[in-house]
C-alpha positions as CSV (number, residue, x, y, z in Angstrom):
1,M,15.9,14.6,19.3
2,Y,15.5,12.2,16.2
3,I,12.1,12.5,15.7
4,A,12.3,16.3,16.0
5,E,15.0,16.7,13.5
6,N,14.0,14.0,11.0
7,R,10.2,13.4,11.5
8,P,8.7,16.8,11.8
9,K,5.2,15.6,10.6
10,A,5.1,12.6,13.2
11,L,6.1,15.1,15.9
12,Q,3.2,17.2,15.1
13,I,0.9,14.2,15.6
14,L,2.6,13.1,18.8
15,L,2.4,16.6,20.2
16,L,-1.4,16.8,19.5
17,V,-2.1,13.4,20.8
18,I,-0.4,14.5,24.0
19,K,-2.4,17.3,24.2
20,R,-5.7,15.8,23.6
21,T,-5.3,12.7,25.6
22,N,-8.1,12.0,27.9
23,R,-6.6,11.1,31.4
24,E,-9.7,8.7,32.2
25,T,-9.6,6.6,29.0
26,G,-5.9,7.3,27.8
27,K,-7.0,8.0,24.3
28,A,-7.2,11.1,22.0
29,F,-9.4,11.9,18.9
30,I,-7.6,13.1,15.7
31,G,-7.8,13.5,12.0
32,Y,-5.7,14.4,9.2
33,T,-7.7,17.8,8.7
34,D,-6.1,18.7,12.1
35,F,-2.8,19.0,10.4
36,D,-1.2,21.2,7.6
37,M,0.1,18.0,5.5
38,T,-1.3,15.6,2.8
39,Q,-3.2,12.5,3.6
40,R,0.0,10.5,2.5
41,E,2.1,12.4,4.9
42,Y,-0.4,11.9,7.6
43,R,-0.6,8.1,7.0
44,T,3.5,7.9,6.7
45,A,3.6,9.6,10.0
46,K,1.2,7.6,11.7
47,K,2.8,4.5,10.4
48,Y,6.4,5.6,11.8
49,L,4.9,6.4,15.5
50,E,3.1,2.9,15.3
51,D,6.5,1.2,14.2
52,T,8.5,3.0,16.7
53,N,5.9,1.9,19.5
54,N,5.1,5.6,20.2
55,C,1.4,5.5,19.5
56,K,-1.2,3.3,18.5
57,F,-4.2,4.2,16.1
58,I,-7.6,2.9,15.7
59,G,-9.4,4.1,12.5
60,T,-13.2,4.8,13.0
61,K,-15.9,6.6,10.5
62,K,-15.5,10.0,12.3
63,G,-11.5,9.9,12.4
64,T,-8.7,8.2,14.3
65,I,-8.4,7.3,18.0
66,A,-4.8,7.5,19.1
67,E,-3.4,6.0,22.2
68,I,0.0,7.4,23.4
69,S,2.8,4.9,24.9
70,D,3.3,5.4,28.6
71,K,6.9,5.8,27.9
72,I,6.2,9.1,26.3
73,F,3.4,10.3,28.5
74,D,2.4,9.5,32.0
75,L,-1.2,8.9,32.3
76,N,-0.9,8.6,36.1
77,I,-1.2,12.3,36.8
78,D,-4.4,12.0,38.6
79,K,-3.0,9.3,40.9
80,D,0.2,11.2,41.6
81,T,-2.0,14.3,42.5
82,D,-4.2,12.1,44.8
83,R,-1.0,10.9,46.6
84,E,0.5,14.4,47.1
85,M,-3.0,15.5,48.3
86,T,-3.0,12.7,51.0
87,E,0.4,13.8,52.1
88,I,-0.6,17.5,52.5
89,K,-3.5,16.0,54.5
90,D,-1.6,13.9,56.7
91,K,0.8,16.9,57.4
92,D,-2.3,19.2,58.1
93,N,-3.4,16.6,60.7
94,D,0.0,16.6,62.4
95,R,-0.1,20.2,62.8
96,E,-3.4,20.2,64.3
97,E,-2.1,17.7,67.1
98,K,0.6,20.2,68.2
99,P,0.0,23.8,69.7
100,K,0.5,26.2,66.9
101,T,3.2,28.9,67.9
102,S,3.3,32.2,65.8
103,S,5.7,30.8,63.4
104,S,3.8,27.4,62.9
105,I,0.8,29.3,62.0
106,V,2.5,31.3,59.6
107,D,4.0,28.1,57.9
108,Y,0.5,26.6,57.8
109,D,-0.9,29.5,56.2
110,I,1.8,29.2,53.6
111,E,1.2,25.8,53.0
112,E,-2.5,26.1,52.7
113,E,-2.0,29.0,50.0
114,K,0.2,26.7,48.0
115,K,-2.2,24.0,48.3
116,T,-5.2,26.4,47.0
117,E,-2.9,27.5,44.3
118,Y,-1.9,24.0,43.1
119,M,-5.7,22.9,43.1
120,A,-6.6,26.1,41.2
121,E,-4.2,25.1,38.3
122,I,-5.1,21.4,38.2
123,K,-8.8,22.6,37.7
124,N,-7.9,25.2,35.3
125,E,-6.1,22.5,33.3
126,N,-9.0,20.2,33.4
127,R,-11.4,22.8,32.1
128,Q,-9.2,23.5,29.3
129,C,-9.1,20.0,28.5
130,D,-12.7,19.4,28.7
131,R,-13.3,22.6,26.3
132,Q,-10.8,21.3,24.0
133,L,-12.6,17.7,23.9
134,T,-16.0,19.3,23.6
135,K,-14.6,21.4,20.4
136,N,-13.2,18.2,18.9
137,Y,-16.2,16.3,19.4
138,I,-18.7,19.1,17.9
139,K,-16.0,19.4,15.0
140,N,-16.0,15.8,14.1
141,K,-19.9,15.4,14.4
142,E,-20.4,18.1,11.9
143,Y,-17.7,16.2,9.6
144,S,-19.4,13.1,10.1
145,N,-23.0,14.7,9.2
146,N,-21.5,16.2,6.2
147,I,-20.3,12.9,4.9
148,N,-23.1,10.7,6.1
149,I,-24.5,8.5,3.2
150,I,-28.4,8.0,3.1
151,T,-29.1,4.4,2.2
152,S,-32.5,2.6,2.2
153,E,-34.2,1.6,5.3
154,T,-34.2,-2.0,4.1
155,D,-30.4,-2.1,3.0
156,Q,-28.4,-3.3,5.9
157,V,-25.0,-2.7,4.3
158,K,-23.5,1.0,5.1
159,L,-21.5,2.6,2.6
160,N,-19.2,4.1,5.0
161,D,-18.2,0.6,6.1
162,L,-17.2,-0.4,2.6
163,I,-15.1,2.5,1.6
164,P,-12.2,1.8,3.9
165,L,-11.7,-1.7,1.9
166,F,-10.3,0.7,-1.0
167,E,-7.5,2.0,1.5
168,D,-4.9,-0.4,0.3
169,Y,-5.5,0.3,-3.3
170,N,-6.1,4.2,-3.3
171,M,-4.0,6.7,-1.0
172,N,-6.9,9.1,-1.4
173,Y,-9.6,6.6,-0.5
174,E,-11.1,9.0,1.9
175,D,-12.2,11.2,-0.8
176,I,-14.8,8.7,-1.7
177,F,-16.7,9.5,1.3
178,K,-17.5,13.1,-0.2
179,N,-17.6,12.3,-3.8
180,K,-21.3,11.8,-4.8
181,T,-20.4,10.0,-8.1
182,E,-18.4,7.3,-6.4
183,R,-20.8,6.8,-3.6
184,K,-23.7,6.3,-6.1
185,A,-21.4,3.8,-8.0
186,L,-20.9,2.1,-4.8
187,Q,-24.5,2.0,-4.0
188,D,-25.1,0.6,-7.5
189,V,-22.6,-2.2,-6.9
190,V,-24.0,-3.1,-3.7
191,D,-27.5,-3.4,-5.0
192,K,-26.4,-5.5,-8.1
193,I,-24.7,-7.9,-5.7
194,Q,-27.7,-8.2,-3.3
195,A,-29.9,-8.7,-6.4
196,K,-27.8,-11.8,-7.2
197,G,-28.0,-12.9,-3.5
198,G,-24.4,-12.4,-2.8
199,E,-22.9,-10.4,0.2
200,A,-21.6,-7.0,-0.7
201,E,-18.5,-6.9,1.5
202,V,-17.4,-10.0,0.8
203,I,-17.6,-9.8,-2.9
204,I,-16.1,-6.3,-3.1
205,K,-13.1,-7.6,-0.8
206,W,-12.5,-10.6,-3.1
207,A,-12.6,-8.3,-6.3
208,L,-10.1,-6.1,-4.8
209,E,-7.9,-8.8,-3.8
210,H,-7.9,-10.6,-7.4
211,Q,-7.3,-7.4,-9.6
212,D,-5.3,-9.7,-11.8
213,K,-8.4,-11.2,-13.3
214,F,-9.8,-7.6,-14.2
215,T,-8.8,-4.3,-14.9
216,R,-7.2,-2.1,-12.3
217,I,-9.7,-1.1,-9.5
218,T,-8.9,1.6,-7.2
219,K,-12.6,3.1,-6.7
220,P,-16.4,2.4,-6.9
221,T,-16.7,3.6,-10.5
222,E,-13.8,1.2,-11.7
223,L,-15.4,-1.6,-9.6
224,K,-19.1,-1.0,-11.1
225,R,-17.6,-1.2,-14.7
226,N,-16.4,-4.8,-13.8
227,I,-19.1,-5.9,-11.8
228,N,-20.7,-8.4,-14.0
229,K,-17.4,-10.1,-14.5
230,I,-16.8,-10.1,-10.7
231,I,-20.1,-11.8,-9.9
232,L,-19.6,-14.4,-12.6
233,N,-16.0,-15.2,-11.4
234,N,-17.0,-15.3,-7.7
235,K,-19.4,-17.9,-8.1
236,Q,-18.2,-21.0,-6.5
237,P,-18.9,-24.3,-8.0
238,Q,-21.3,-26.4,-5.8
239,N,-20.0,-29.6,-4.4
240,K,-21.2,-32.6,-6.0
241,I,-22.2,-35.5,-3.8
242,K,-21.1,-38.9,-5.3
243,I,-23.7,-41.7,-4.8
244,I,-22.1,-45.2,-4.6
245,K,-24.4,-48.0,-5.3
246,I,-24.0,-51.2,-3.1
247,N,-24.9,-54.4,-4.7
């Protein structure tokens, strides 16, 4: 298999997504801390899985939501189980209509035992899945609490929503969540922009996209050093209304 021989990191992610996929939602919750790999390797492996249509990934504040392709993992397990149980029930009804001989009674008991064992395996698998989902939820909740940024009650801008703007310019942008210096610098930038009556997200995004006008910006401290230039250059000239005098 190509992915096993040439993309072992992608295979690790794929196997964990399969293991954690919720049968009801068809989604799994993962994060790069779940794997023994760097953030760059993690992003490269995710991109490969998306490019090959094996998985889809959605980034959130708490981690990554992964959705696996139907060609890799059949999510209709529950439907198949219901169909099998219906078939077993129909067979049971047929047996009840016929007088039971000694041999038919033995066969019926064997079928009942198989059905009981099958249902026990399904229940055990569901319990293991529920335990894993609970552990994963607790783990990511603790991580979220550790990196949560406390902002002013009157400040509607959430710093955690702004940090992902640096993703395309800093491969280690996730470290900003934990870095107090960078978080403080970002808060100062937001306060400065709002004091000038601007929208923080719009101006920060504009600054990152127009780095040719300033020195290189990959993190909030570098953004803060250039904030006065950024605000000055971002100001758009007001539209002038030309008044035509009619004689």
